[in-house]
C-alpha positions, 0 to 999 in steps of 0.5 A: 902862485909860485912855480920854481923849476927845479930841473929843466934841460938848460939852466936859466938866469935865475939860477945860473950861479947855483943850479945844474941842468939835465934832460928832464923836468921837475917843478915845485908848486906853491899855491894857497898854502899847498906845496906840490913836487911835480916830477923829479927829473932823471937824477938827484939834480932836482934835490940838489937844486932845491937845496941851493935855492933854499927850498925844503922839499920836506915841505911838500904835501904831495908828489905828483908824477906826469908819466913814467918816463925816466926823465920825470921819475928817475929822481925818485931814487935820490929823494931824501924825504923824512916823512911818507909823502902822498903820491898822486899817479895814474895806475899804469905808472907803477906798472911801467917803472923798471922792475926794481922801482915799484916796490921802493915807491910803494914803500916810500910813498902813500900812493893815490892812483886814479884814472879819472880827474882827482881834486887832490887839494882844493882847486888843484886837480890831477887830470889823469887819463887824457881823452885824445880829441884832435887830429893833429897830435899823436897822443902817444909816444912811439908804440905806447899809447901813454895813457898814464901821461897827465898834468896838473890843473889849478883853478884861479880867479883868472882861469886855469893854470896847467902844468905839464910834464911832457904832454905825450897825450897832446898839449892841446888835448890836455888843455881842452880836458883841463877846461872841461874838468875845471870849467875855466878858460886857459890862463897859463900853460907851463911845461913840456909840450913835446913839439919838434920841427919834424912834426909840423902838423902838431906844431902848426895845429898847436900854434893855431890852437893857442892863437884861438885860446889866447892864454895870458901866460905860455911857457913851453920848455923841456921837450920842445926843440929850438926851431919850435921854440923860435916859432912860439917866440915869433907868434907869442913872444914867449920867455923860455924858462929853465932850471932855477927860474921862478914863475909867479902868477 
């Protein structure tokens, strides 16, 4: 499995000489002969970086959106796909996009929407609507319950690999649901964890959760502030990954 970060808040060493960064997230996932574009950042940065990294996004078999926020879907306006790609989403995403965008998305993509977990390719799951189970994660954003916030879960021989966008539904809620859907223990958790120093209840609860679960690979990024990343480093010796970096599992 190869996961290339096409867009993240900072530029990593792996792409420091060619890649740009912006507040947003996008990843190109290659596993078992299947290519998935997961989120598109805020602008055309993901498309530009893919070209610089010699990744042809027309090779994507699926486009998957984690949730509707501009820093994950804004890049759709700048895509240059030559064929109509299959797009996997929660149905609320189209309802929440700016008024001028749903029509373009429907015209440009073959929409596959689901509120239930969907195995859209062998061993690759779109988790869709995440149950909120614990008492330390907010499970939403401001006044929005964020029912559209989801993630990808990939079954492997070593356990489930989870790729998240922002984890507004709660990174631990996501992990627990991925375990239930796939029947596997955690192997790797990658992406935005939406954790900030100002919410110590969520930070401490999440750190204790991962101490108990012991995933082999843990890569928090995007919507995680510096003090919280420092906490993760102190507890798990994580390596921060950024635009242009590649995670191989």
